[in-house]
TORNUFI-655832 format. One line per field, with one value per residue: residue in three letters; residue number from 1; x, y, z of N, C-alpha, C in turn; chain. Coordinates in steps of 0.05 Angstrom, whole numbers, plus 5000, padded with zeros to 4 digits. Each point is the difference from the previous one (the first is absolute). Last residue first. Example, Ala and Ser with C-alpha at 12.3 -4.5 7.8 and 13.67 -1.06 7.14 Angstrom:
// residues 2
residuo: (SER ALA)
num: (2 1)
npx: (5257 5006)
npy: (4955 4885)
npz: (5142 4999)
capx: (5016 4982)
capy: (5024 5024)
capz: (5001 5000)
cpx: (4985 5018)
cpy: (5022 5024)
cpz: (5014 5000)
cadena: (A A)
***
This chain:
// residues 249
residuo: (ASP LEU ARG ARG TRP ASP GLY ALA ALA VAL LEU ARG GLY VAL LEU GLY GLU ASN GLY ARG ILE VAL VAL CYS PHE ALA ASP LYS GLU ALA THR ILE THR VAL ALA TYR LEU HIS ARG ASP GLY ARG ARG ALA VAL THR PRO ARG GLU ILE VAL GLY PHE TYR LEU ARG ALA GLU ALA PRO ARG PHE ARG GLU ARG GLY ARG GLN THR SER PRO ASP GLN TYR ALA ASN ALA ALA THR ARG VAL VAL TRP SER PRO GLY VAL GLY GLY PRO THR VAL VAL PRO ALA HIS GLU THR ALA LEU GLU PHE SER THR ALA PRO GLU LEU GLN ILE SER VAL GLU LEU ASP ALA ASP ILE ARG GLU GLY ALA VAL GLY GLU ASP ASP LEU SER ILE GLY ASP VAL ASP ALA PRO LYS GLY THR ARG LYS VAL GLU ALA ILE ALA ARG ASP TYR SER ALA GLN ALA ARG ARG GLU ALA GLN GLU ILE ALA ARG GLN ILE ALA ASP MET ALA GLU VAL SER ALA GLN GLN THR ASP PRO HIS LEU PRO ASN ALA LYS ILE VAL ILE ARG PRO ASP ALA ALA THR PRO TRP VAL VAL PHE TRP ARG HIS GLN ALA GLY GLY GLU SER PRO MET GLU GLY SER GLN ASP SER SER PRO PHE PRO LEU ALA GLN ARG VAL ALA ASP VAL LEU ARG ALA VAL PRO LEU THR GLN VAL THR ALA ALA ALA VAL SER VAL ALA LEU LEU LEU LEU ASN MET)
num: (249 248 247 246 245 244 243 242 241 240 239 238 237 236 235 234 233 232 231 230 229 228 227 226 225 224 223 222 221 220 219 218 217 216 215 214 213 212 211 210 209 208 207 206 205 204 203 202 201 200 199 198 197 196 195 194 193 192 191 190 189 188 187 186 185 184 183 182 181 180 179 178 177 176 175 174 173 172 171 170 169 168 167 166 165 164 163 162 161 160 159 158 157 156 155 154 153 152 151 150 149 148 147 146 145 144 143 142 141 140 139 138 137 136 135 134 133 132 131 130 129 128 127 126 125 124 123 122 121 120 119 118 117 116 115 114 113 112 111 110 109 108 107 106 105 104 103 102 101 100 99 98 97 96 95 94 93 92 91 90 89 88 87 86 85 84 83 82 81 80 79 78 77 76 75 74 73 72 71 70 69 68 67 66 65 64 63 62 61 60 59 58 57 56 55 54 53 52 51 50 49 48 47 46 45 44 43 42 41 40 39 38 37 36 35 34 33 32 31 30 29 28 27 26 25 24 23 22 21 20 19 18 17 16 15 14 13 12 11 10 9 8 7 6 5 4 3 2 1)
npx: (6992 5005 5069 5035 4978 5015 4976 5000 4953 4892 4975 5009 4927 4925 4999 4975 4906 4921 4922 4998 5042 5004 5029 4978 5003 5007 4999 4980 4975 4955 4971 4935 4961 4945 4935 4935 4941 4951 4951 4962 5010 5048 5111 5091 5104 5073 5087 5083 5039 5031 4991 5027 5000 4985 4959 4954 4974 4951 4950 4905 4907 4898 4908 4910 4903 4923 4902 4949 5066 5072 5082 5071 5081 5099 5098 5094 5101 5048 5034 5052 5043 5080 5052 5056 5049 5091 5086 4966 4910 4950 4911 4896 4923 4893 4941 4949 4928 4938 4946 5004 5004 5050 5052 5062 5057 4995 5024 5045 5043 5004 4980 5004 4980 4979 4966 4910 4923 4980 4948 4909 4948 4987 4942 4894 4916 4910 4954 4938 4909 4908 4922 4923 4892 4910 4904 4881 4913 4944 5045 5062 5035 5060 5086 5064 5041 5074 5086 5053 5044 5082 5069 5042 5060 5094 5061 5042 5081 5094 5041 5052 5091 5064 5030 5062 5087 5047 5034 5080 5077 5027 5052 5093 5061 5023 5062 5090 5040 4986 4943 4954 5052 4993 5003 5003 4985 4981 4936 4943 4922 4963 5066 5088 5088 5048 5014 5053 5026 5044 5037 5056 5011 4938 4954 5007 5031 4957 4933 4906 4914 4983 4997 5064 5082 5074 5099 5093 5068 5057 4991 5042 5029 4944 4948 5004 4975 4907 4949 5005 4943 4923 4989 4984 4914 4949 5026 4978 4913 4980 5027 4945 4936 5016 5012 4919 4950 5029 4968 4913 4986)
npy: (8612 4958 4968 5055 5018 4948 5019 5035 5074 4997 4932 5025 5045 4954 4951 5045 5017 4941 4999 4993 5027 4986 5028 5022 5035 5023 5002 5080 5086 5067 5064 5020 5040 4997 5045 5001 5014 5020 5092 5086 5001 4937 4997 4968 4974 4957 4952 5003 4972 4925 4888 4904 4956 5024 4976 5027 4985 5001 4966 4998 5039 5008 5050 5049 5054 5064 5015 4959 4953 4998 5037 4968 5019 4968 4962 4941 4987 5029 5007 5026 4989 5004 4993 4968 4896 4954 5045 5092 5057 5102 5048 5036 4983 5011 5029 4993 4963 4938 4946 5002 4987 4997 4971 4939 4917 4881 4913 4921 4972 4971 5005 4971 5004 5012 5089 5024 4964 5051 5080 5003 4990 5077 5079 5008 4953 5023 4975 4925 5010 5041 5066 5093 5054 5080 5020 5008 5035 5047 5071 4989 4914 4967 5026 4955 4915 5017 5025 4921 4955 5031 4980 4911 4995 5025 4938 4929 5019 4997 4923 4965 5029 4956 4915 4994 5007 4924 4946 5016 4972 4908 4979 5010 4941 4926 5010 4998 4914 4918 4944 5020 5036 5068 5023 5037 4991 5017 4978 4968 4914 4918 4951 5015 5041 5006 5018 5005 5031 5023 5006 4914 4925 4933 4904 4948 4989 5052 5081 5038 5010 4968 4902 4943 5036 5088 5052 5051 5084 5092 5071 5069 4966 4983 5060 5010 4911 4987 5057 4968 4926 5049 5033 4931 4960 5021 4968 4911 4967 5011 4939 4917 5004 4993 4918 4957 5015 4956 4916 4984 5006)
npz: (8937 5085 5054 5062 5094 5090 5109 5087 5033 5003 5067 5090 5023 5025 5085 5076 5017 4984 4922 4877 4896 4879 4896 4892 4881 4872 4903 4939 5049 5070 5079 5098 5104 5107 5090 5105 5107 5091 5003 4971 4896 4949 4972 4944 4939 4911 4943 4927 4903 4949 5010 4996 5094 5111 5100 5104 5109 5116 5114 5039 5053 5064 5060 5050 4976 4970 4986 4924 4934 4943 5020 5094 5061 5048 5030 4965 4946 4906 4891 4899 4902 4914 4895 4918 5003 5004 5058 5032 5028 5017 5043 5050 5072 5058 5078 5095 5048 4945 4921 4891 4880 4898 4890 4937 4962 5016 5053 5068 5093 5111 5118 5106 5117 5095 5026 4971 5055 5091 5001 4993 5076 5057 4995 5037 5038 4968 4910 4983 5054 5063 5016 5017 4994 4981 5025 5015 5053 5064 5066 5080 5011 4936 5008 5048 4969 4947 5039 5022 4926 4980 5051 4983 4932 5015 5054 4946 4946 5045 4996 4922 4989 5046 4969 4931 5019 5033 4938 4969 5042 4996 4929 4996 5046 4953 4933 5024 5024 4930 4953 4907 4918 4913 4894 4889 4893 4887 4910 4930 5002 4964 4968 5064 5076 5103 5101 5099 5106 5107 5084 5042 5059 5042 4948 4908 4907 4924 5027 5011 4953 4910 4981 4980 5055 4998 4987 5033 5006 4972 4927 4940 4919 4928 4936 4906 4951 4997 4926 4918 4974 4978 4915 4931 4976 4920 4910 4975 4967 4916 4944 4989 4936 4912 4968 4975 4923 4920 4989 4956 4911)
capx: (5008 4977 4995 5017 4987 5019 4993 5017 5029 5009 5002 5018 5012 4996 5011 5029 5020 5017 5007 4978 5014 4984 5009 5012 4994 5009 5013 4995 5021 5014 4994 5030 5004 5020 4997 5026 5001 5026 5001 5021 4986 4974 4976 4986 4980 4983 4981 4992 4991 5020 4982 4991 5029 4990 5033 4999 5009 5002 5018 5034 5003 5031 5008 5026 5014 5032 5017 4988 4968 4975 4992 4986 4976 4987 4979 4987 4974 5009 4973 4998 4980 4990 4987 4996 4968 4973 5002 5029 5006 5011 5044 5020 5014 5023 4998 5015 4999 5020 4999 5000 4996 4982 4991 4982 5013 4996 4980 5005 4986 5027 4992 5014 5000 5004 5026 5030 4992 5014 5031 5010 5006 5024 5020 5017 5027 5007 5014 5034 5006 5028 5007 5025 5012 5014 5017 5018 5007 4984 4978 4988 4988 4969 4992 4986 4979 4974 4992 4983 4979 4985 4987 4977 4973 4986 4991 4972 4971 4982 4991 4970 4976 5002 4975 4981 4985 4990 4981 4982 4996 4984 4974 4983 4999 4986 4977 4992 4992 5028 5012 4983 5001 5010 4985 5013 4991 5021 5016 5012 4999 4985 4983 4991 4979 5002 4979 5001 5012 4992 4969 5002 5032 4993 5018 4982 5010 5001 5026 5014 4994 4999 4979 4987 4991 4972 4972 4988 4978 5014 4976 4987 5022 5000 5001 5001 5030 5014 5005 5017 5027 4997 5007 5022 5014 4988 5008 5029 5001 4990 5017 5026 4987 4994 5016 5015 4989 5005 5028 4998 4992)
capy: (5016 4998 4985 5000 5008 5008 4983 4983 5003 5015 4995 4982 5018 5009 4981 4994 5023 5005 4983 5011 4989 5006 4981 5009 4988 5006 4976 4968 4995 4978 5003 4985 4996 4998 4983 5010 4983 4984 4978 5005 5025 5004 4996 5021 4997 5024 5003 4994 5022 5028 5024 5004 4991 4996 4997 4982 5011 4993 5016 4983 4994 5000 4976 4996 4969 5003 5011 5031 4990 4991 5022 4993 4995 5022 4996 5021 4989 4990 5011 4981 5015 4985 5012 5022 5021 4983 4981 4998 4968 4982 4998 4992 5006 4985 5003 5009 5024 4991 5013 4984 5019 4992 5015 5017 5027 5029 5018 5018 5000 5018 4992 5018 4978 4970 4997 5012 4994 4964 5007 5009 4972 4975 4999 5018 4990 5008 5024 4991 4988 4983 4978 4992 4988 4982 5020 4983 4995 4970 5009 5023 5002 4994 5011 5021 5000 4990 5023 5020 4987 5004 5029 5003 4996 5016 5026 4990 5002 5028 5001 4987 5014 5031 4994 4996 5026 5020 4989 5007 5027 4999 4994 5029 5021 4992 5002 5023 5014 5015 4987 5003 4978 4993 5006 4984 5002 4990 5017 5007 5025 5008 5005 4976 4996 5006 4985 5011 4993 5012 5012 5017 5019 5026 5013 4997 4993 4967 4996 4994 5023 5019 5015 4993 4970 4994 4997 4974 4984 4975 4981 5011 5007 4971 5000 5015 5010 4979 5013 5011 4986 4984 5021 5007 4977 5012 5033 5008 4999 5019 5024 4997 5002 5027 5008 4984 5016 5025 4997 4993 5026)
capz: (4975 4992 4990 4966 4975 4985 4974 4996 5000 4984 4963 4989 4994 4975 4975 5005 4985 5022 5027 5027 5028 5030 5021 5024 5026 5030 5014 4989 4979 4995 4979 4979 4971 4989 4968 4983 4969 4997 5010 5017 5013 4989 5019 5007 5020 5009 5018 5025 5009 4992 5004 4972 4970 4974 4980 4977 4980 4972 4984 5006 4974 4998 4979 4996 5014 5004 5028 5013 5012 4988 4990 4967 4999 4983 4999 5013 5013 5034 5028 5017 5010 5034 5023 4997 4994 5004 4977 4998 5000 4985 5005 4983 4993 4983 4969 4997 5014 5015 5018 5030 5017 5017 5017 5001 5002 4986 4985 4973 4981 4980 4971 4978 4976 4996 5010 4989 4967 4989 4999 4973 4987 5015 4980 4992 5000 5026 5000 5000 4976 5003 5004 4984 5019 4987 4991 4998 4972 4994 4975 4996 5021 4992 4969 5014 5021 4986 4994 5025 5014 4978 5014 5023 4987 4980 5015 5012 4986 4994 5028 5003 4979 5014 5020 4986 4987 5024 5008 4981 5001 5025 4994 4980 5012 5019 4987 5002 5019 5012 5016 5029 5013 5035 5025 5023 5027 5014 5023 4990 5019 5003 4974 4985 4982 4973 4985 4979 4988 4978 5007 4970 4988 5001 5027 5026 5018 4992 4985 5021 5029 5000 5004 4980 4987 5013 4987 4993 5017 5004 5013 5025 5011 5018 5028 5011 5005 5026 5025 5004 5005 5020 5018 4994 5019 5023 5004 5011 5032 5011 4996 5018 5026 5000 4997 5027 5022 5004 5005 5034 5017)
cpx: (4990 5001 4972 4993 5008 4988 5023 4995 5019 5027 5000 5003 5026 5027 4990 5008 5026 5021 5020 5002 4976 5014 4983 5006 5001 4983 5002 5015 4989 5002 5030 4991 5020 5005 5038 5000 5020 5000 5023 4994 5012 4984 4976 4973 4981 4983 4986 4971 4989 4988 5016 4981 4981 5023 4988 5023 5002 5027 5000 5018 5030 5015 5026 5012 5033 5005 5032 5015 4988 4980 4973 4976 4988 4976 4980 4980 4985 4976 5003 4980 4997 4980 4989 4994 5003 4973 4978 5009 5031 5006 5003 5022 5019 5019 5026 5004 5027 4996 5027 4992 4998 4991 4987 4993 4974 5012 5002 4970 5010 4979 5018 4980 5016 5009 5005 5031 5029 5003 5015 5027 5012 5004 5017 5020 5023 5026 5012 5013 5031 5009 5031 5016 5027 5023 5026 5029 5034 5006 4984 4979 4988 4987 4967 4982 4992 4974 4969 4995 4984 4975 4984 4990 4983 4967 4986 4986 4976 4979 4980 4993 4970 4977 4998 4982 4977 4984 4992 4969 4981 4990 4982 4968 4981 4992 4977 4968 4995 4990 5017 5011 4980 4995 5016 4980 5023 4991 5022 5024 5032 5000 4968 4979 4989 4981 5009 4978 4976 5005 4991 4972 4999 5024 4988 5013 4989 5018 5009 5030 5028 4999 5005 4971 4985 4998 4974 4975 4990 4982 5016 4984 4991 5026 5014 5002 5002 5031 5012 4991 5014 5025 4999 5008 5023 5017 4991 5008 5035 5005 4990 5016 5022 4994 5001 5030 5020 4987 5013 5038 5000)
cpy: (4994 5020 5013 4974 5005 5002 5014 4988 4980 5008 5023 4990 4985 5020 5017 4989 4989 5016 5010 4986 5017 4980 5017 4971 5010 4984 5011 4981 4977 4998 4979 5013 4989 4997 5002 4985 5022 4982 4985 4974 5000 5014 5009 4991 5018 4991 5021 5000 4997 5018 5024 5029 5007 4996 4999 5006 4991 5025 4986 5025 4979 4997 5004 4975 5005 4979 5004 5004 5026 4995 4985 5020 4997 4998 5032 4988 5021 4990 4983 5012 4990 5019 4983 5024 5026 5014 4979 4972 4988 4971 4987 5006 4990 5018 4977 4995 5022 5028 4991 5017 4978 5024 4986 5023 5020 5022 5013 5007 5009 4989 5017 4986 5025 4992 4970 4997 5004 4989 4970 4997 5009 4978 4976 4989 5015 4990 5013 5025 4995 4994 4999 4956 4986 4987 4981 5022 4985 4991 4980 5010 5032 5008 4994 5019 5022 4989 4992 5020 5015 4987 5009 5021 4996 4995 5020 5019 4990 4998 5035 5005 4990 5012 5035 4996 4993 5020 5024 4989 5015 5032 5004 4984 5022 5023 4991 5004 5032 5015 5018 4992 5006 4975 4994 5005 4994 5010 4985 5022 5012 5031 5016 5012 4981 4998 5011 4973 5011 4975 5002 5020 5023 5014 5027 5015 4990 4991 4968 4997 4991 5017 5026 5020 4996 4966 4991 5006 4971 4985 4986 4978 5021 5002 4981 5015 5023 4997 4979 5025 5015 4983 4995 5024 5018 4990 5006 5028 5007 4995 5020 5029 4994 5003 5027 5013 4992 5016 5031 5004 4994)
cpz: (4975 4977 4982 4992 4975 4975 4979 4977 4988 5000 4985 4986 4990 4993 4978 4976 4999 4994 5022 5023 5021 5021 5018 5023 5032 5023 5027 5026 4983 4973 4986 4972 4980 4966 4993 4969 4983 4976 5002 5017 5028 5024 4988 5024 5015 5020 5006 5009 5032 5013 5005 5002 4979 4986 4970 4982 4965 4982 4972 4983 5000 4965 5000 4987 5005 5008 4999 5019 5008 5018 4981 4996 4969 5010 4989 5011 5020 5004 5026 5016 5028 5011 5025 5027 4987 4987 5004 4975 5010 5009 4977 5000 4971 4998 4990 4960 4986 5009 5023 5020 5026 5023 5028 5024 5000 5010 4987 4998 4978 4971 4990 4972 4977 4976 4997 5006 4985 4979 5007 5007 4970 4976 5011 4982 5003 5016 5032 4990 5001 4979 5004 5008 4988 5023 4993 4990 5008 4972 4993 4976 4998 5029 5011 4976 5016 5011 4987 4998 5020 5005 4980 5010 5024 4990 4993 5025 5012 4995 5002 5032 5001 4980 5015 5031 4988 4988 5022 5018 4973 5007 5025 5000 4987 5022 5018 4986 4993 5018 5021 5024 5021 5004 5026 5016 5022 5027 5015 5019 4992 5013 5011 4976 4985 4981 4970 4981 4968 4981 4977 5010 4988 4996 4996 5021 5027 5021 4994 4980 5021 5020 5002 4999 4980 5001 5024 4987 4989 5023 5012 5021 5029 5016 5014 5025 5004 4993 5026 5027 5003 5006 5035 5026 5006 5031 5026 4999 5005 5030 5018 5003 5021 5034 5014 5001 5029 5023 5003 5006 5029)
cadena: (A A A A A A A A A A A A A A A A A A A A A A A A A A A A A A A A A A A A A A A A A A A A A A A A A A A A A A A A A A A A A A A A A A A A A A A A A A A A A A A A A A A A A A A A A A A A A A A A A A A A A A A A A A A A A A A A A A A A A A A A A A A A A A A A A A A A A A A A A A A A A A A A A A A A A A A A A A A A A A A A A A A A A A A A A A A A A A A A A A A A A A A A A A A A A A A A A A A A A A A A A A A A A A A A A A A A A A A A A A A A A A A A A A A A A A A A A A A A A A A A A A A A A A A A A)
***
């Protein structure tokens, strides 16, 4: 009985890992980049020659992740520009906080009652940090073909999938006002493409009221699934166009 249970467990594990192996086969030709070293933070060859490298799936992390080489000149320049933008945003936040403090002091002197003071938080870095994080990485992963909501300035666009996926739902990279925050904090939405397999009906997109929030409704068939590609807009587009998605049919 124990041997039978072991055999069933091994078969189940094989079935679970098979789609990830097929996903690797589907995108490998579109990723002519070196693999990562054991740390997953540098290309295996080291040096600044390659702009991108790939962290291939493991049992602990079934995603495929493309990362920017931190030693490459383009990556370093983008990081410097992002830090400059973050610093400017923080300086503006400091000026707003000082002005709020000055108003509060004046109000106390005038009325004798304490007033609220706007402080500084991580939110005051603006979208520069989120933008650089999105620009320097792409993740590819398998997910269930389910309906979802996302906050974005630009509505997701649905197109026929062509060879391989039934449908592709794409969202352009954009900055948007987060509807879940009281003051509508500005956030950055990375570029995203969702490739649906086994979904017959066209996905529908509907805006939720007057907020920057959209609902995408998926009517999934049995065994339907989705490949989610998210991050650097250029690489997302390249993967959608150059992936051998027939391998996942």
